[in-house]
C-alpha positions in Angstrom: 1.7 -7.0 -2.1 1.4 -4.2 0.4 0.3 -0.9 -1.1 2.7 2.0 -0.4 1.2 5.5 0.1 1.8 7.6 -3.0 4.3 10.4 -2.8 3.1 14.0 -2.8 4.3 17.1 -4.4 5.9 19.8 -2.2 3.6 22.5 -1.2 4.8 26.1 -1.2 5.4 27.5 2.3 5.3 24.1 4.0 8.2 24.3 6.4 8.1 20.5 7.1 9.0 19.8 3.5 11.7 22.4 2.9 14.5 21.2 0.6 16.6 24.2 1.7 19.9 23.7 3.6 20.0 26.6 6.0 23.7 26.3 6.6 24.8 26.2 2.9 22.0 28.4 1.6 21.3 25.9 -1.2 18.6 23.5 -2.1 19.2 19.7 -1.6 19.0 17.7 -4.8 19.5 13.9 -4.9 22.9 13.0 -6.5 21.1 10.1 -8.2 17.7 8.6 -8.4 16.7 6.6 -5.3 16.2 2.9 -5.6 12.4 3.2 -5.8 12.2 6.5 -7.9 8.8 7.1 -9.4 10.6 7.7 -12.7 12.4 4.3 -12.7 11.1 1.7 -15.1 8.7 -0.8 -13.6 6.5 1.3 -11.3 8.6 0.5 -8.2 6.3 2.6 -6.0 3.2 0.8 -7.2 1.5 4.1 -8.3 -2.0 3.9 -9.5 -2.5 4.4 -13.3 -2.1 8.0 -14.2 -0.7 9.1 -10.8 2.8 9.8 -12.1 1.3 11.9 -14.9 -0.8 13.8 -12.3 2.3 14.5 -10.1 4.3 15.7 -13.0 1.5 17.8 -14.4 0.9 19.5 -11.0 4.6 20.2 -10.4 5.0 21.6 -13.9 1.8 23.7 -13.7 3.1 25.2 -10.5 6.6 25.7 -12.0 7.9 23.7 -9.0 9.4 20.3 -8.5 8.8 16.9 -6.8 10.3 16.1 -3.5 11.8 12.6 -3.4 9.4 10.3 -1.5 12.3 8.6 0.3 13.1 12.0 1.9 9.6 12.9 2.9 8.9 13.0 6.7 6.7 9.9 6.7 9.2 7.8 4.6 12.6 9.0 5.5 15.2 7.8 7.9 15.9 10.2 10.8 19.1 11.5 9.3 17.6 12.1 5.8 16.5 15.6 4.9 13.9 16.5 2.2 15.5 16.7 -1.3 14.4 17.3 -4.8 13.7 14.2 -6.8 16.6 13.5 -9.2 14.3 11.8 -11.6 12.2 14.9 -12.0 15.1 17.3 -12.1 16.8 15.4 -14.8 13.7 15.4 -17.0 12.0 18.8 -16.4 13.3 22.4 -16.3 10.7 24.3 -14.3 11.0 27.9 -13.2 11.7 27.0 -9.6 14.6 24.7 -10.6 16.0 27.3 -13.0 15.9 30.0 -10.3 17.4 27.8 -7.6 20.2 26.8 -10.0 21.0 30.4 -11.1 20.6 32.2 -7.7 21.7 29.7 -5.1 22.8 26.4 -6.6 22.2 22.9 -5.4 23.9 20.8 -2.9 23.8 17.2 -4.0 23.0 14.6 -1.4 23.0 10.9 -1.7 19.6 9.1 -1.5 18.8 7.5 1.9 19.5 3.8 2.2 
């Protein structure tokens, strides 16, 4: 089975991975988990042992979030825009997610197909 590169956590200030919608002034959040969500049962992304734990730990320590791998520039379809991973947002309440929700709100977008 071909190994898929592991998803990365969004980096602050990285314009290439902005989940912000400049027209609506809100952050994009997937409306549901994508088909290969890193939080889905069965390790559909074939992450190495401990990698999911590391991604979650880093995002939580930074009080940030995880960007859905299906919406990252090297994975996504041309029409897809970076969006916050629904699997992460449904499980964790970081400072960034709370601030976005209270100050601006989210615009829910469907996962790319």
